[in-house]
N, CA, C and O atoms as CSV, one atom per row, in Angstrom:
chain,resi,resn,atom,element,x,y,z
A,1,LYS,N,N,6.764,39.947,3.749
A,1,LYS,CA,C,6.004,40.762,2.824
A,1,LYS,C,C,4.549,40.313,2.805
A,1,LYS,O,O,3.646,41.131,2.625
A,2,GLU,N,N,4.322,39.035,2.986
A,2,GLU,CA,C,2.959,38.502,2.978
A,2,GLU,C,C,2.147,39.080,4.135
A,2,GLU,O,O,0.970,39.404,3.977
A,3,GLY,N,N,2.788,39.204,5.297
A,3,GLY,CA,C,2.104,39.771,6.458
A,3,GLY,C,C,1.731,41.227,6.239
A,3,GLY,O,O,0.665,41.667,6.668
A,4,LEU,N,N,2.605,41.981,5.571
A,4,LEU,CA,C,2.297,43.375,5.273
A,4,LEU,C,C,1.120,43.491,4.320
A,4,LEU,O,O,0.274,44.372,4.476
A,5,GLU,N,N,1.062,42.611,3.338
A,5,GLU,CA,C,-0.055,42.632,2.396
A,5,GLU,C,C,-1.368,42.308,3.100
A,5,GLU,O,O,-2.402,42.895,2.781
A,6,ASP,N,N,-1.335,41.382,4.053
A,6,ASP,CA,C,-2.537,41.060,4.824
A,6,ASP,C,C,-3.007,42.266,5.628
A,6,ASP,O,O,-4.202,42.557,5.671
A,7,LEU,N,N,-2.064,42.973,6.270
A,7,LEU,CA,C,-2.421,44.163,7.039
A,7,LEU,C,C,-2.955,45.272,6.141
A,7,LEU,O,O,-3.856,46.014,6.533
A,8,LEU,N,N,-2.403,45.384,4.941
A,8,LEU,CA,C,-2.863,46.384,3.987
A,8,LEU,C,C,-4.286,46.084,3.531
A,8,LEU,O,O,-5.120,46.988,3.470
A,9,LYS,N,N,-4.569,44.825,3.210
A,9,LYS,CA,C,-5.915,44.424,2.779
A,9,LYS,C,C,-6.940,44.578,3.894
A,9,LYS,O,O,-8.095,44.916,3.636
A,10,ALA,N,N,-6.519,44.329,5.138
A,10,ALA,CA,C,-7.435,44.435,6.276
A,10,ALA,C,C,-7.691,45.887,6.665
A,10,ALA,O,O,-8.615,46.167,7.428
A,11,GLY,N,N,-6.891,46.808,6.155
A,11,GLY,CA,C,-7.091,48.217,6.458
A,11,GLY,C,C,-6.371,48.705,7.701
A,11,GLY,O,O,-6.605,49.827,8.149
A,12,PHE,N,N,-5.490,47.875,8.270
A,12,PHE,CA,C,-4.744,48.294,9.453
A,12,PHE,C,C,-3.620,49.266,9.102
A,12,PHE,O,O,-3.274,50.137,9.900
A,13,ILE,N,N,-3.052,49.115,7.903
A,13,ILE,CA,C,-2.016,50.025,7.431
A,13,ILE,C,C,-2.400,50.488,6.039
A,13,ILE,O,O,-3.238,49.875,5.378
A,14,ARG,N,N,-1.776,51.582,5.595
A,14,ARG,CA,C,-2.016,52.067,4.243
A,14,ARG,C,C,-0.758,52.758,3.730
A,14,ARG,O,O,0.079,53.212,4.510
A,15,ALA,N,N,-0.643,52.830,2.437
A,15,ALA,CA,C,0.496,53.492,1.817
A,15,ALA,C,C,0.294,55.001,1.906
A,15,ALA,O,O,-0.810,55.502,1.694
A,16,ILE,N,N,1.365,55.716,2.221
A,16,ILE,CA,C,1.289,57.171,2.324
A,16,ILE,C,C,2.425,57.801,1.538
A,16,ILE,O,O,3.405,57.136,1.201
A,17,ASP,N,N,2.290,59.073,1.251
A,17,ASP,CA,C,3.313,59.817,0.520
A,17,ASP,C,C,3.902,60.935,1.373
A,17,ASP,O,O,4.318,61.963,0.838
A,18,TYR,N,N,3.942,60.752,2.672
A,18,TYR,CA,C,4.515,61.744,3.568
A,18,TYR,C,C,6.027,61.564,3.617
A,18,TYR,O,O,6.543,60.515,3.229
A,19,PRO,N,N,6.732,62.576,4.090
A,19,PRO,CA,C,8.191,62.429,4.203
A,19,PRO,C,C,8.553,61.259,5.114
A,19,PRO,O,O,7.960,61.080,6.177
A,20,GLU,N,N,9.512,60.484,4.692
A,20,GLU,CA,C,9.907,59.299,5.444
A,20,GLU,C,C,10.805,59.639,6.627
A,20,GLU,O,O,10.911,58.848,7.564
A,21,TRP,N,N,11.443,60.785,6.602
A,21,TRP,CA,C,12.446,61.069,7.622
A,21,TRP,C,C,11.842,61.386,8.978
A,21,TRP,O,O,12.559,61.359,9.979
A,22,LEU,N,N,10.556,61.684,9.050
A,22,LEU,CA,C,9.957,62.045,10.335
A,22,LEU,C,C,9.765,60.852,11.250
A,22,LEU,O,O,10.109,60.920,12.430
A,23,ALA,N,N,9.231,59.772,10.737
A,23,ALA,CA,C,8.988,58.596,11.572
A,23,ALA,C,C,9.068,57.354,10.687
A,23,ALA,O,O,8.075,56.941,10.087
A,24,ASN,N,N,10.233,56.779,10.615
A,24,ASN,CA,C,10.438,55.597,9.782
A,24,ASN,C,C,9.795,54.372,10.415
A,24,ASN,O,O,9.881,54.169,11.626
A,25,ILE,N,N,9.155,53.565,9.593
A,25,ILE,CA,C,8.577,52.304,10.032
A,25,ILE,C,C,9.651,51.228,9.890
A,25,ILE,O,O,10.275,51.092,8.838
A,26,VAL,N,N,9.852,50.484,10.942
A,26,VAL,CA,C,10.823,49.396,10.942
A,26,VAL,C,C,10.047,48.098,11.106
A,26,VAL,O,O,9.310,47.931,12.078
A,27,VAL,N,N,10.211,47.181,10.161
A,27,VAL,CA,C,9.527,45.892,10.204
A,27,VAL,C,C,10.478,44.870,10.809
A,27,VAL,O,O,11.578,44.655,10.299
A,28,VAL,N,N,10.049,44.241,11.903
A,28,VAL,CA,C,10.869,43.259,12.607
A,28,VAL,C,C,10.138,41.927,12.597
A,28,VAL,O,O,8.949,41.864,12.910
A,29,GLN,N,N,10.842,40.865,12.239
A,29,GLN,CA,C,10.233,39.543,12.241
A,29,GLN,C,C,10.410,38.907,13.612
A,29,GLN,O,O,11.516,38.867,14.152
A,30,LYS,N,N,9.309,38.409,14.170
A,30,LYS,CA,C,9.344,37.751,15.474
A,30,LYS,C,C,9.862,36.327,15.321
A,30,LYS,O,O,10.000,35.828,14.204
A,31,LYS,N,N,10.150,35.675,16.444
A,31,LYS,CA,C,10.639,34.297,16.413
A,31,LYS,C,C,9.606,33.338,15.835
A,31,LYS,O,O,9.967,32.325,15.236
A,32,ASN,N,N,8.309,33.654,16.011
A,32,ASN,CA,C,7.258,32.768,15.509
A,32,ASN,C,C,6.938,33.020,14.037
A,32,ASN,O,O,6.023,32.397,13.498
A,33,GLY,N,N,7.669,33.918,13.375
A,33,GLY,CA,C,7.480,34.172,11.957
A,33,GLY,C,C,6.560,35.343,11.651
A,33,GLY,O,O,6.543,35.822,10.517
A,34,LYS,N,N,5.798,35.815,12.624
A,34,LYS,CA,C,4.929,36.972,12.408
A,34,LYS,C,C,5.779,38.235,12.392
A,34,LYS,O,O,6.961,38.208,12.733
A,35,ILE,N,N,5.158,39.346,11.989
A,35,ILE,CA,C,5.908,40.591,11.916
A,35,ILE,C,C,5.453,41.557,12.995
A,35,ILE,O,O,4.319,41.508,13.472
A,36,ARG,N,N,6.361,42.424,13.359
A,36,ARG,CA,C,6.063,43.495,14.309
A,36,ARG,C,C,6.443,44.800,13.624
A,36,ARG,O,O,7.552,44.935,13.108
A,37,LEU,N,N,5.517,45.765,13.620
A,37,LEU,CA,C,5.787,47.080,13.062
A,37,LEU,C,C,6.215,48.005,14.195
A,37,LEU,O,O,5.489,48.184,15.172
A,38,CYS,N,N,7.386,48.582,14.055
A,38,CYS,CA,C,7.912,49.510,15.052
A,38,CYS,C,C,8.120,50.863,14.378
A,38,CYS,O,O,8.362,50.931,13.173
A,39,ILE,N,N,8.028,51.923,15.150
A,39,ILE,CA,C,8.237,53.267,14.630
A,39,ILE,C,C,9.506,53.835,15.251
A,39,ILE,O,O,9.666,53.846,16.472
A,40,ASP,N,N,10.398,54.302,14.399
A,40,ASP,CA,C,11.646,54.912,14.842
A,40,ASP,C,C,11.420,56.422,14.936
A,40,ASP,O,O,11.387,57.106,13.913
A,41,LEU,N,N,11.268,56.940,16.140
A,41,LEU,CA,C,10.936,58.348,16.353
A,41,LEU,C,C,12.155,59.223,16.642
A,41,LEU,O,O,11.993,60.386,17.014
A,42,ARG,N,N,13.352,58.703,16.481
A,42,ARG,CA,C,14.542,59.496,16.798
A,42,ARG,C,C,14.651,60.738,15.919
A,42,ARG,O,O,14.965,61.816,16.424
A,43,ASP,N,N,14.399,60.613,14.608
A,43,ASP,CA,C,14.482,61.773,13.720
A,43,ASP,C,C,13.367,62.772,14.007
A,43,ASP,O,O,13.579,63.981,13.910
A,44,LEU,N,N,12.189,62.281,14.356
A,44,LEU,CA,C,11.086,63.172,14.713
A,44,LEU,C,C,11.418,63.955,15.977
A,44,LEU,O,O,11.123,65.147,16.060
A,45,ASN,N,N,12.022,63.307,16.951
A,45,ASN,CA,C,12.415,63.994,18.181
A,45,ASN,C,C,13.449,65.081,17.902
A,45,ASN,O,O,13.424,66.139,18.531
A,46,LYS,N,N,14.355,64.823,16.967
A,46,LYS,CA,C,15.357,65.831,16.613
A,46,LYS,C,C,14.719,67.026,15.909
A,46,LYS,O,O,15.163,68.159,16.092
A,47,ALA,N,N,13.672,66.783,15.097
A,47,ALA,CA,C,13.033,67.846,14.330
A,47,ALA,C,C,12.020,68.641,15.148
A,47,ALA,O,O,11.620,69.728,14.733
A,48,THR,N,N,11.604,68.132,16.286
A,48,THR,CA,C,10.611,68.807,17.116
A,48,THR,C,C,11.280,69.938,17.891
A,48,THR,O,O,12.300,69.724,18.546
A,49,PRO,N,N,10.707,71.149,17.818
A,49,PRO,CA,C,11.321,72.251,18.578
A,49,PRO,C,C,11.214,72.019,20.077
A,49,PRO,O,O,10.225,71.480,20.572
A,50,LYS,N,N,12.240,72.431,20.777
A,50,LYS,CA,C,12.265,72.272,22.230
A,50,LYS,C,C,11.438,73.381,22.875
A,50,LYS,O,O,11.372,74.495,22.355
A,51,ASP,N,N,10.819,73.078,23.990
A,51,ASP,CA,C,9.996,74.029,24.716
A,51,ASP,C,C,10.895,74.971,25.512
A,51,ASP,O,O,11.785,74.525,26.235
A,52,ASP,N,N,10.655,76.284,25.376
A,52,ASP,CA,C,11.443,77.262,26.124
A,52,ASP,C,C,11.170,77.190,27.624
A,52,ASP,O,O,12.039,77.498,28.440
A,53,TYR,N,N,9.969,76.785,27.970
A,53,TYR,CA,C,9.574,76.682,29.372
A,53,TYR,C,C,9.045,75.274,29.633
A,53,TYR,O,O,7.832,75.077,29.702
A,54,PRO,N,N,9.926,74.303,29.776
A,54,PRO,CA,C,9.460,72.924,29.967
A,54,PRO,C,C,8.740,72.757,31.302
A,54,PRO,O,O,8.988,73.496,32.255
A,55,LEU,N,N,7.867,71.795,31.351
A,55,LEU,CA,C,7.174,71.487,32.593
A,55,LEU,C,C,8.174,70.959,33.612
A,55,LEU,O,O,9.109,70.248,33.246
A,56,PRO,N,N,7.990,71.296,34.876
A,56,PRO,CA,C,8.942,70.822,35.881
A,56,PRO,C,C,8.853,69.315,36.075
A,56,PRO,O,O,7.797,68.707,35.898
A,57,ASN,N,N,9.959,68.742,36.435
A,57,ASN,CA,C,10.023,67.318,36.732
A,57,ASN,C,C,9.352,67.079,38.084
A,57,ASN,O,O,9.507,67.888,38.999
A,58,ILE,N,N,8.621,65.997,38.218
A,58,ILE,CA,C,7.903,65.712,39.460
A,58,ILE,C,C,8.862,65.604,40.642
A,58,ILE,O,O,8.483,65.914,41.772
A,59,ASP,N,N,10.090,65.172,40.399
A,59,ASP,CA,C,11.070,65.048,41.481
A,59,ASP,C,C,11.524,66.410,42.006
A,59,ASP,O,O,11.973,66.522,43.147
A,60,LEU,N,N,11.407,67.441,41.172
A,60,LEU,CA,C,11.837,68.775,41.577
A,60,LEU,C,C,10.758,69.545,42.322
A,60,LEU,O,O,11.047,70.585,42.913
A,61,LEU,N,N,9.529,69.060,42.309
A,61,LEU,CA,C,8.431,69.780,42.973
A,61,LEU,C,C,8.384,69.564,44.434
A,61,LEU,O,O,7.513,70.109,45.111
């Protein structure tokens, strides 16, 4: 929690009131005690509409 407060004071992160289900922030503690902020984009990928005409794969060209 101390690391998050430092990042908040430094202006690297800020509190928001957006829906949490789109991209959840996951805080992971490293072996050296510092924190790593990760973004879980699985729910955002599910909510994003699929393209009707996707770009071709480079292997298919």
